[in-house]
C-alpha positions, 0 to 999 in steps of 0.5 A: 709158439706164435699165438693167434686168432681169426675173425671170419666176415662175409662182405658182399658175398666174398668170405674175408678172415682176418689174423690177429697176432695176440702179442701183436694185440698185448703190444697196442694195448699196452701203448695206447693205455700208457698213451691216453694216461700220459697225455691226459696230464699235460694240457691242464698241469700248468693250471695244476702248477699255477693254482695248486703250486702257486707258481709264476707262469714263466717258473711253471713253463720251464718245469713243463719245457724240462719235464719234456726235455727228460722225457725224451732224454731218457726214451734215447737212454732207454734206446741205448740201454734196451739194445745193448743191455738190458733187452726191450722187454726189461726196459719198457718193464721198468720204464712203466713201472716208474711212470706208474710211480711218478703219476700215483705220487703226483696223484697223491698230491691231489688227495694229500693236502701235504704234499704241496704248497696251502692254499692262499688266494690267487696273486697274493704275495703271501703264497709259499712256492713248492719246495724241490721235493715236491717239484720231484712229483712232475718227472714222471719219465715216459716208456715207449713199446713201438720197437718191442712190439715190432719185434713180435711180428719180425719173422723173418722165414714168413713171407709177410714179414715186412708187410706185418712190419710195416702193418703194426706201424700204421696201427702203432701211428693210429692207435697213438693218434685215438690215444690222443684224441681220448687223452685231450677230450675224455680225460680233459673233461674229467678233470675240469668236471671232476677236479684233480683227485678223479682227474690225475686218479684215472691216468694213474689206473690207466697207467696201472692197466697198460703195465699189467697189460704188459706183464700179462704176455711175458711168457709169450714174447719173443725176447730179442737179445741185445747186440752192440748198438750203434751208439757206441760206434759213434763214440768209438770213431771220434776216440778212434781218430783221436788217438791216431790223431798224428798219423798221416792220411795215407795213399794206400787203400789197403792201409784202412780197416776194410769189413770183409765183402765191404763195398767200400776201399777207402773213406771218403774225403769228407770229414776226413780227420775221422779217415784216423780212426780206420789207420792199420798201424800195425795188423799183427797188433791192431788187429785179432786172429779173427780179423776184428779190431783188437782193440775197438776203442783205437781202431774201427772200420771203414763202414764204422767211419762212414756211418757216423760221417752219414749222421754227420751229414743230417744234423745240421737240417735236423736241427732246424726242425727244433724251431718248429717243436719249439714253436708248438711247445709254446701250449701252456701260454697258448691254454692259458689265453684259452682260459680266458677266452670265452670257450663255447661252441654253442651255448651248452657247449663249453670247450676245456681250454686244455683241449684245444691242441686236439686240434693240432693233433686232428690237422695233422691225422688229415694232413698225413690221409689226404696227403698220402692217399689223395695228393701224392698221386696226383703230384707223382704225374706232374713231378715224377717223384714217388713222395709227391713232392721232394722231402727237402720241399716239405720240410721248408713248407713246414717252417714257413707255416709255423712263422705263420703260425707264430705271426698268427699267435702274436695277432690274435694275443694282441687283440685279445689283449686290447679286449681284455682292457678295454673290458676292465678286465687288466688287473683280473687275470682269470676273468674271461674276455667277450673274446672267442676263444675259436680264434686260437683253432687256426693257429693251433691247426696251422702247427698241426700241418707244420709240424706234420710237413716237417715231421715226416718230411724229415723221417723220409729225409733219413729213409731214402738217406739211410739204409734199413738198417739204420732206420731207428737211428732216424728217430733217435734224431727226431726224439734228440730234436724234441729234447733239444727243443725242450731245452731252447724253449726252456732256456727262452723262457727264462730269458725273457721273463729275466731280461723284460722283467728287470728294474721292475717292469712287467714281464711280458711272460707275466702271470697277469697276461692282460698286463704282459705282452705275449704278443711281443714273446710271440713276435719274437718266436717269428723273428727266431722263426726266420732266421731259422729258415734262413738256416734251413736253406743254408743247409740244404745248399750245403747238403747238396742234391739227394740222388735218392740212394742211401748214402750208406748202404745196408751191406755195409752196415751188415759187414761189420758183423762179417769177419774181417779180411787182413789187411797190409800194414801202413807203409 
């Protein structure tokens, strides 16, 4: 069954027929409602934690970092469970329900005063902090239905299958962009104008609609069967190599466990310790009658080993992107800055502090469109590179722009702080200075441009080095970078706050930003960014030139599903 509907309209004398897959629409609506709900909560959460939960800025920011890390980490766990055990439909349904439950509990904290600390005046020493039970409400996980939505259009018999898949991906990211803009404008405005009860209630209702929309199509969905996950092979190779650690590397290619019809006859000599994972000791014991490994935790294929090597090779370059995400995820501090500045765009129009993040999203979207449609055709004529410029160069430019962004953050904060002190607001952190918050727009835009160049460059880098069957691994690495950057951010905030606040000194990350030194913190991020850029250059040098060919072919990965050939015993 392939439910679909068509719309026909006339343009310039031609009849144009557009065909929509109902399941395609179900998936996009589910994702759009969920993104509006989740993105609408994060920006203003810092104010809810400061004002209603009486937290210090450093503590609240640490919790938000951990929240982000947990969300990204659960996305990876969900991907593993959906591919290997439960299936995507069940995992997304469970994830959507848990998100709805989390948002509902968060909304209840706004409705029920007993679920949060009692009110008190700002900066009062008698304020009670939130208990551990109350903090649990801040950790609802977010699901992702991109892969599931792509499954609904995956029909190998359809000659337009690849085009439909690409169309879904384009619409998926377009829906995310639109959802983010709506969340950062409409939802933030509702929270500012109507308070937390309505502001948290609307995302909960949207999440409910997302879940209902997803379940309505349950009887129509194409549910792909679970299979062996790539992640399993990650663990099998090092375990098998460790078990065979006492074996010497053989000289004969036939001593290695080679998949049937594989292009590889022997593993490469890079990271050769892992080659021990595919050494056959005794074919009678190591291989079953069908030619498969009797125990995949003792014997792997050459292809499995080379697949892991391919991933390990790109991890250093991938890790360099953590610094960009770390710089971008300082939005809690930037939102507090914006809240203390004049946010009037016009005398009668004031931009909510949490909505400034929309400039990052807009810049990212504009860059992607301009680079893909305008710059790439021009650059191809001069560079001969089908992507315009190399992915490594774009990643490097993204890192450089993120450094410029943190420099700008430090300069603007230094001016803002000095302005606040000169206006007699040193002891009034909630007061608004005369300095316009529009000075924050360039730094938001720079981070958007930096992230677009680096993230898109990273994904294209993975695509150029991995076969199509491994593309999901590139997204997994990017998600892992997001989780790690959040953990690093949480640790950095705790260290900086603890070290600079010793001996009765005012912490750089003080809740009174007019007395703290947020500008020094930004300078620290700048130094870290410069060191990271040097690390990236070294990783590029160590990686070597890119020849444009994937390090592991599709045939190599697909061959793992075919019967394996017998091999001779190790001499």
